[in-house]
C-alpha positions in Angstrom: 19.6 -11.7 19.5 18.5 -15.4 20.6 21.3 -18.3 19.7 18.6 -20.0 17.9 18.8 -17.5 14.6 15.3 -17.9 12.6 14.9 -17.8 9.2 11.7 -16.6 7.7 10.5 -17.2 4.2 8.3 -14.1 3.1 5.9 -14.8 0.0 5.8 -12.2 -2.5 8.1 -9.7 -3.7 5.4 -6.1 -3.6 5.9 -3.5 -1.6 5.0 -5.4 1.7 7.4 -8.3 0.9 10.2 -6.2 0.2 10.2 -3.5 3.3 9.2 -7.4 5.6 12.8 -8.1 4.4 14.8 -5.2 4.8 12.9 -4.7 8.5 13.9 -8.2 9.1 17.3 -8.4 8.3 18.0 -5.2 10.0 16.8 -7.3 13.2 18.9 -10.0 12.4 16.5 -13.1 11.0 17.9 -14.4 8.1 14.9 -14.1 5.1 14.0 -15.7 1.6 11.1 -13.8 -0.3 9.8 -16.1 -2.8 7.6 -14.2 -6.1 5.4 -15.7 -8.4 6.1 -13.2 -11.1 9.2 -14.0 -13.4 10.4 -10.3 -14.1 9.7 -6.9 -12.0 7.2 -4.9 -14.3 7.4 -1.0 -14.5 3.3 -0.7 -13.7 2.0 2.3 -14.9 0.5 3.7 -11.7 1.5 6.8 -9.5 2.1 6.4 -5.5 2.0 8.4 -2.1 3.8 8.1 0.5 2.7 9.8 3.6 5.3 10.4 7.1 3.2 7.1 8.5 5.2 5.2 6.1 8.2 7.2 5.2 9.8 6.8 8.5 9.3 3.7 8.0 11.4 4.1 4.8 13.7 6.0 6.5 14.7 3.0 9.0 15.4 1.1 5.8 17.6 3.7 4.7 15.6 4.2 1.4 14.4 7.9 2.0 17.1 9.7 0.5 16.4 7.6 -2.9 12.9 8.6 -3.0 13.8 11.9 -2.6 15.9 12.0 -5.3 13.4 11.3 -7.8 10.0 11.3 -6.0 8.0 14.8 -6.1 7.2 16.9 -2.8 3.6 18.5 -2.9 2.9 21.2 -0.5 -0.3 19.7 0.3 -3.2 17.5 0.5 -5.1 20.0 -1.3 -9.5 19.0 -1.7 -11.9 20.5 -4.2 -15.2 20.4 -5.3 -15.6 18.5 -8.2 -16.9 21.6 -10.8 -16.3 25.2 -9.2 -12.9 24.5 -7.7 -13.6 25.3 -4.2 -10.9 25.3 -1.9 -13.2 22.0 0.7 -10.2 22.1 2.9 -6.3 22.0 2.9 -3.4 20.8 5.1 -0.4 21.9 4.0 2.2 19.1 4.6 5.6 20.2 5.4 8.1 17.9 6.8 8.3 19.4 10.2 4.5 18.9 10.9 4.6 14.6 10.7 8.5 14.8 11.3 9.2 13.1 8.0 8.1 14.4 4.3 5.1 13.5 2.2 6.6 12.4 -1.1 4.2 11.2 -4.7 6.2 8.8 -7.0 6.3 6.0 -9.5 5.4 2.6 -7.8 8.3 1.2 -9.9 10.4 3.6 -8.0 9.4 2.3 -4.7 9.6 0.0 -5.6 13.2 -0.2 -6.8 14.0 1.7 -3.8 13.0 -0.8 -1.5 14.6 -3.9 -4.0 18.2 -1.9 -3.6 18.3 -2.9 0.0 17.0 -6.5 -0.2 19.9 -8.9 -1.6 18.4 -10.2 -5.1 20.4 -13.5 -4.3 17.8 -14.0 -1.8 14.4 -13.4 -3.9 13.8 -16.3 -5.9 11.5 -15.5 -9.1 8.9 -18.0 -11.0 8.0 -19.2 -7.5 4.0 -19.7 -7.4 3.3 -21.0 -3.8 0.7 -24.1 -3.8 0.7 -25.4 -0.3 2.2 -24.7 3.5 2.4 -27.5 6.1 3.0 -27.1 9.2 3.2 -29.3 12.2 4.0 -27.4 15.0 7.5 -26.8 14.1 9.1 -25.6 10.6 7.1 -24.9 8.2 7.5 -26.0 4.8 6.1 -24.2 1.2 5.1 -25.8 -1.9 5.8 -24.1 -5.6 3.9 -24.8 -8.5 7.5 -26.3 -10.4 7.6 -28.5 -7.5 9.9 -27.5 -5.8 10.2 -27.2 -1.9 11.7 -24.8 1.3 11.4 -25.0 5.1 11.5 -21.7 7.1 10.9 -21.2 10.5 7.6 -19.0 10.3 5.9 -17.5 6.7 4.6 -14.7 6.2 2.6 -14.3 3.3 3.0 -10.7 1.7 0.9 -12.0 -1.3 -1.7 -9.5 -2.0 -4.8 -9.0 -2.6 -5.1 -12.8 -3.8 -3.6 -14.0 -1.7 -2.6 -17.9 -1.7 -1.7 -17.8 1.7 -4.5 -15.9 3.4 -6.4 -18.9 1.9 -4.6 -21.2 3.6 -5.0 -19.2 6.7 -8.8 -18.2 6.8 -10.0 -20.2 3.9 -10.7 -18.8 0.6 -12.6 -15.5 0.7 -15.3 -13.3 -1.6 -14.7 -10.4 -1.9 -17.2 -7.6 -2.2 -18.1 -5.1 -5.4 -19.6 -2.1 -4.5 -20.7 -0.6 -7.6 -16.9 1.4 -8.2 -14.2 0.9 -11.3 -11.0 3.4 -10.9 -9.7 5.0 -14.7 -5.9 5.3 -13.9 -2.5 6.2 -15.8 0.3 7.9 -15.8 1.6 10.5 -18.7 4.5 13.3 -19.8 3.2 16.1 -18.2 4.8 17.8 -21.5 1.4 16.6 -23.4 -0.2 18.9 -21.5 1.4 21.9 -23.3 2.9 23.6 -20.4 -0.2 23.6 -18.6 0.8 22.8 -14.6 -1.7 21.2 -12.3 -0.5 23.1 -8.8 2.2 22.4 -6.0 0.3 20.3 -4.4 -1.7 16.8 -4.6 -5.6 16.9 -5.2 -8.6 15.6 -5.1 -11.1 17.0 -6.9 -14.7 15.2 -4.9 -17.7 15.3 -7.2 -21.3 13.9 -6.0 -21.0 10.6 -7.0 -17.4 10.6 -8.1 -13.6 11.9 -7.9 -10.4 12.0 -9.0 -7.0 12.6 -7.4 -3.9 14.8 -9.5 -0.3 14.6 -8.4 3.0 15.1 -10.3 5.2 11.0 -9.8 8.5 12.9 -10.6 10.6 15.9 -8.5 11.3 17.2 -11.9 7.0 17.1 -12.8 7.8 16.1 -16.3 5.1 13.1 -15.3 2.0 13.2 -13.7 -1.0 10.9 -12.4 -4.4 10.1 -11.7 -6.6 8.1 -10.1 -10.1 8.2 -10.1 -13.2 6.3 -8.3 -16.8 6.5 -10.5 -20.4 4.2 -10.2 -20.0 1.3 -13.2 -21.7 -2.1 -12.7 -18.0 -4.2 -13.0 -19.6 -7.4 -14.4 -17.0 -7.5 -16.9 -14.0 -7.5 -14.1 -14.5 -10.1 -11.8 -10.6 -10.0 -9.9 -8.6 -6.9 -9.1 -6.6 -6.5 -12.0 -4.3 -3.3 -12.8 -4.0 -4.4 -16.6 -7.1 -3.9 -17.9 -7.6 -1.3 -20.8 -9.9 2.0 -20.3 -11.4 4.0 -23.3 -10.3 7.7 -22.7 -13.2 8.8 -23.8 -15.6 7.1 -22.0 -13.4 8.9 -18.8 -13.6 12.2 -20.9 -17.0 11.5 -20.8 -17.6 10.2 -16.9 -15.9 13.8 -15.6 -17.6 16.3 -18.1 -19.1 18.3 -16.0 -15.7 18.6 -13.8 -13.5 21.6 -13.7 -11.8 23.2 -16.7 -7.7 21.8 -14.9 -9.3 18.8 -14.5 -10.1 18.6 -17.7 -7.4 19.8 -18.9 -5.6 16.4 -17.9 -8.0 14.3 -19.1 -7.7 16.3 -22.9 -4.4 15.4 -22.7 -4.0 11.6 -21.2 -3.1 9.1 -24.3 -4.9 6.8 -22.5 -5.8 4.7 -19.5 -6.1 1.7 -17.4 -9.4 0.6 -15.1 -10.2 -1.8 -12.7 -13.1 -2.9 -10.2 -12.4 -1.4 -6.8 -13.3 -4.9 -4.8 -13.2 -4.7 -1.2 -12.8 -7.2 1.7 -14.3 -7.1 5.2 -11.7 -7.3 7.8 -10.3 -10.9 8.4 -11.1 -12.6 11.8 -7.2 -13.2 12.5 -3.8 -12.7 10.6 -2.1 -16.0 11.3 -2.4 -19.7 11.8 0.6 -21.1 13.6 3.6 -20.0 12.6 2.2 -18.3 9.4 1.1 -14.9 9.5 0.0 -12.3 6.9 1.0 -8.6 6.0 -0.6 -5.8 4.4 -3.1 -6.0 1.1 -2.9 -10.3 2.6 -4.3 -8.7 5.9 -6.3 -6.0 5.5 -6.9 -4.8 1.7 -8.5 -1.8 1.4 -9.8 0.9 -1.0 -7.0 3.3 -2.7 -9.3 6.4 -1.6 -6.6 7.1 1.7 -3.7 6.6 -0.1 -2.9 3.7 2.4 -3.0 0.6 1.4 1.2 -0.2 0.8 1.2 2.6 3.0 0.1 0.5 6.2 1.9 -3.0 4.5 5.0 -1.0 4.7 4.6 -0.1 8.7 3.0 -3.7 9.6 6.6 -4.5 8.5 8.4 -2.4 11.3 6.3 -4.0 13.7 7.0 -7.6 12.5 10.4 -6.8 12.7 10.1 -5.7 16.3 8.1 -8.5 17.4 9.8 -11.1 16.1 13.7 -9.5 17.0 15.0 -11.4 20.2 12.2 -13.8 19.6 13.3 -18.2 19.5 11.6 -20.4 17.5 9.0 -21.3 19.9 8.1 -18.0 20.4 7.1 -17.1 16.7 3.3 -17.6 17.6 3.1 -15.7 20.3 4.8 -12.4 18.4 2.9 -12.7 15.3 -0.3 -12.3 17.8 1.8 -9.2 19.4 1.9 -7.8 15.8 -1.7 -8.6 15.5 -3.0 -7.1 18.6 -0.9 -4.1 17.8 -2.3 -3.4 14.1 -5.5 -4.5 13.8 -7.2 -1.7 15.4 -5.5 0.9 13.7 -5.7 -1.2 10.1 -9.3 -2.4 10.3 -10.6 1.9 11.2 -8.6 3.3 8.1 -10.1 0.5 5.8 -13.8 1.4 7.2 -13.1 4.9 6.8 -11.1 4.7 3.3 -14.0 2.8 2.2 -16.6 5.6 3.4 -14.6 7.7 1.3 -15.0 10.5 3.6 -11.2 11.3 4.3 -10.8 15.0 4.1 -13.8 15.5 2.5 -14.3 19.1 4.4 -14.0 20.3 8.3 -11.2 19.9 10.5 -10.7 16.2 12.1 -7.9 15.1 13.2 -5.4 13.6 11.1 -2.0 13.5 13.9 -3.7 9.7 14.3 -2.8 8.6 10.7 0.8 10.4 9.8 1.9 11.1 13.4 2.2 7.5 13.5 5.8 6.0 13.8 6.3 2.3 13.5 9.7 2.4 15.0 8.3 3.3 18.1 4.9 2.9 18.7 3.7 0.7 22.4 3.8 -2.4 20.9 1.3 -3.4 23.8 -1.1 -1.4 23.1 -3.2 -1.3 20.1 -2.1 1.9 17.5 -3.2 4.9 17.5 -7.0 5.2 16.0 -9.9 8.3 15.9 -11.8 6.6 18.4 -9.0 6.8 21.4 -7.5 9.9 19.6 -4.3 8.7 21.8 -0.8 8.3 20.1 0.7 4.6 20.4 
């Protein structure tokens, strides 16, 4: 470790922000996390952690905690929406990619990450308003009038990233006419109906629905959809807008009875517009860099949004390990050069919504990636090269 110990400020205490706080601390870097929210809430949504992100979570010591609460699906199961015919199934034993595949409540993942980050370095009610850097340390300015200084800043502040606006300028998200419904609810509301041992994606002609358990004991389940709808009512990605459960059921009236059983049992739901952005021209400016959704926001169709931000955290920590303040900018460029080809590819495939739809295309480049051991001086693996990083 360099004698010149770095101090890095992280903007955002979501999955990516807490993950990078944990990975940076592991390599001896002092961190402070600034979050605009006043508290952490239990947002009603599920999340899938694939082997690629589970390897990072294992490295920061939260795998065992997640295994205690999460559901481990037998497979990725893809079925035709109305007939139930199997299109493709990928069993996911732990030995396949060297780590488990787990489904859980988002709050359980957030709690696990928070458990390895000291609470006294997480500062709530800190809404970022500006950054100043003049070739040296960076000064952060907050809405409450306070400031903070660090050797570098990592923007992990999500799709509405203030840090991104500072790095590359404001960008306009693109709405392609699709919205998502989602809900988490108690499995006992289904009157004994079991959705099966797998995470199942049901494919219709112009819509889909993904269903899985979020608890190890199968006491809770989650679904998320994508349906065509004008989202003029919603100009921002929002997790809190209420949806009409009757409209949702009508949208899937032609689907298999198993799907309708789930939707008929669902007491209420939320909906949000699925907005997209093109890959950014750069992820850093001076000593300020972006991570996760602030750098590469993507549709939820491959379950890789949080996963890729967690991958980012391990690579960024490895790039910053043992560097002094004078080398921060070069470390950020190294991080981007390795990560950007991979995340851009995932963005494109996720946007097209073709992943696992059928055929026997390679999945090892995605799920087999190991951010702790990838070659930092080569672009991360992607299906064009079909080579592991």
